C-alpha positions as CSV (number, residue, x, y, z in Angstrom):
1,M,-28.0,-33.0,-21.8
2,N,-25.4,-35.6,-22.8
3,I,-22.2,-36.3,-20.9
4,E,-20.0,-34.2,-23.2
5,D,-22.2,-31.2,-22.8
6,R,-22.2,-31.6,-19.0
7,L,-18.5,-31.9,-19.0
8,T,-18.2,-28.7,-21.0
9,V,-20.5,-26.9,-18.6
10,L,-18.5,-28.2,-15.6
11,E,-15.2,-27.2,-17.1
12,G,-16.5,-23.7,-17.7
13,R,-17.7,-23.4,-14.1
14,L,-14.4,-24.7,-12.8
15,A,-12.4,-22.2,-15.0
16,E,-14.6,-19.4,-13.7
17,T,-14.2,-20.5,-10.1
18,Q,-10.4,-20.7,-10.5
19,K,-10.4,-17.2,-12.0
20,R,-12.4,-15.8,-9.1
21,L,-10.2,-17.6,-6.6
22,Q,-7.0,-16.2,-8.2
23,I,-8.4,-12.7,-7.9
24,A,-9.4,-13.2,-4.3
25,E,-5.9,-14.6,-3.5
26,D,-4.3,-11.6,-5.3
27,Q,-6.4,-9.1,-3.4
28,L,-5.4,-10.7,-0.1
29,A,-1.7,-10.8,-1.0
30,I,-1.9,-7.0,-2.0
31,I,-3.7,-6.2,1.3
32,A,-0.9,-8.1,3.2
33,L,1.8,-6.2,1.2
34,L,0.3,-2.7,1.8
35,N,-0.4,-3.5,5.5
36,S,3.3,-4.5,5.9
37,Y,4.4,-1.0,5.2
38,G,3.5,0.6,8.6
39,P,5.0,-2.1,10.8
40,L,8.2,-2.1,8.7
41,V,8.8,1.6,8.7
42,D,7.7,2.0,12.4
43,S,10.1,-0.6,13.5
44,G,13.0,0.8,11.6
45,E,13.2,-1.9,8.9
46,S,14.1,0.5,6.2
47,E,15.5,-2.0,3.7
48,A,12.6,-4.4,4.0
49,A,10.1,-1.5,3.6
50,A,11.9,-0.3,0.5
51,Q,11.6,-3.9,-0.9
52,L,7.8,-3.6,-1.0
53,W,8.5,-1.7,-4.2
54,K,9.9,-3.2,-7.4
55,E,13.4,-2.1,-8.3
56,G,13.0,1.4,-9.6
57,G,9.5,1.8,-8.3
58,I,8.3,5.2,-7.4
59,Y,6.9,6.7,-4.2
60,D,5.4,10.1,-5.0
61,V,4.9,11.9,-1.8
62,G,3.3,15.3,-2.2
63,G,5.7,18.1,-1.4
64,A,8.8,15.8,-1.3
65,G,8.5,14.8,-5.0
66,P,9.0,11.3,-6.5
67,K,11.5,9.0,-4.8
68,T,12.9,5.8,-6.4
69,A,13.1,2.4,-4.7
70,P,15.1,1.2,-3.0
71,N,17.9,3.7,-2.4
72,D,15.8,6.9,-2.1
73,L,13.3,5.2,0.2
74,V,16.0,3.8,2.5
75,A,17.5,7.2,2.8
76,I,14.2,8.7,3.8
77,Y,13.5,6.0,6.4
78,D,17.0,6.2,7.8
79,D,17.1,10.0,8.1
80,P,18.0,10.5,11.8
81,N,16.3,14.0,11.9
82,G,13.2,12.9,10.0
83,H,11.7,9.5,10.0
84,Q,14.0,8.0,12.7
85,A,13.3,10.9,15.1
86,L,9.5,10.3,14.5
87,I,9.7,6.5,15.3
88,R,11.9,7.2,18.4
89,E,9.1,9.4,19.7
90,G,6.5,6.8,18.9
91,S,4.5,6.7,15.7
92,S,2.2,4.5,13.7
93,H,1.9,4.5,9.9
94,L,-1.6,3.0,9.3
95,T,-3.0,2.0,6.0
96,A,-6.8,1.7,5.8
97,T,-8.3,-1.3,4.0
98,P,-7.7,-0.6,0.3
99,R,-10.1,-0.9,-2.6
100,I,-8.3,-3.1,-5.1
101,T,-8.8,-3.9,-8.8
102,V,-6.8,-6.8,-10.2
103,D,-6.2,-7.1,-14.0
104,G,-4.0,-10.1,-14.6
105,D,-0.5,-9.3,-13.4
106,R,-1.3,-5.7,-12.7
107,A,-3.5,-4.1,-10.0
108,E,-4.5,-0.7,-8.7
109,A,-5.5,0.1,-5.1
110,V,-6.8,3.2,-3.4
111,A,-6.9,3.8,0.4
112,Y,-6.5,6.3,3.1
113,S,-3.3,6.4,5.3
114,F,-2.7,8.0,8.6
115,V,0.5,8.8,10.5
116,I,-0.3,8.8,14.2
117,K,2.1,10.3,16.7
118,K,2.5,9.7,20.4
119,E,2.6,12.8,22.6
120,G,3.2,13.2,26.3
121,D,4.6,10.6,28.6
122,A,3.5,8.1,31.2
123,W,3.8,10.7,34.0
124,H,1.8,13.5,32.2
125,G,-0.6,11.4,30.2
126,L,-0.1,9.7,26.9
127,R,-2.2,10.6,23.8
128,W,-1.9,9.9,20.2
129,T,-2.8,12.4,17.5
130,I,-3.2,12.1,13.8
131,M,-0.3,13.9,12.4
132,R,-1.1,13.3,8.7
133,A,-4.1,11.9,6.8
134,A,-3.6,11.2,3.1
135,A,-5.1,9.7,0.0
136,N,-3.1,7.0,-1.6
137,H,-3.1,5.4,-5.1
138,W,-0.9,2.4,-5.8
139,T,-0.2,0.6,-9.1
140,L,1.2,-2.9,-8.4
141,I,2.7,-5.7,-10.5
142,R,3.1,-9.4,-10.0
143,T,6.8,-10.3,-9.9
144,N,8.6,-13.6,-9.3
145,E,8.8,-12.6,-5.6
146,G,5.0,-11.8,-5.5
147,W,3.2,-8.5,-5.7
148,R,5.3,-5.4,-5.6
149,I,4.5,-1.7,-5.7
150,D,5.2,0.0,-9.0
151,T,4.1,3.4,-8.0
152,R,2.5,4.9,-4.9
153,T,1.0,8.4,-5.0
154,N,0.3,10.0,-1.7
155,R,-1.4,13.4,-1.2
156,V,-2.4,15.0,2.1
157,L,-6.1,15.3,2.6
158,D,-6.2,19.1,2.6
159,G,-9.2,19.6,0.5
160,S,-7.1,20.1,-2.7
161,S,-8.1,18.8,-6.1
162,Q,-4.9,16.7,-6.1
163,S,-6.0,14.7,-3.1
164,H,-9.4,14.2,-4.5
165,E,-7.9,13.1,-7.9
166,V,-5.8,10.4,-6.1
167,L,-9.0,9.0,-4.6
168,R,-10.8,8.9,-7.9
169,R,-8.1,7.1,-10.0
170,T,-9.1,3.5,-9.2
171,F,-12.8,4.2,-9.9
172,R,-12.2,5.1,-13.6
């Protein structure tokens, strides 16, 4: 093999390695984005949590209907009788490690999420129970600020076909 052919092979390998590295970096950035949600909403950082979505992005929570980022989301997170009451009592919004598929500047992810709630007190015994378990599907886009959520569909794992469909989406 002459030197030009070797250079061509090496350039091809380098291009393939760069492509694989970019996908790995994108997946890690998406995991970091999705795993930021829980600590942000549980600490009352409503504006920062809403900024995980692109402007006009949608959070489709089953039963509550689609909400638009950022204003609808901030309103949900700042509701004193809803979300704020939950975090005052003690809660954890936990996202399991997602399965991510990256396609250029777009991506999809699917994962379970859990809302865990504190019950009891230090005198009578503390315990945490799973208040909600859900199936989640995200579509994400790369923006100038990094990856952002375009849509998040969340359905309670209640045995319904809707929750099963959410889990299947990324595998198609």
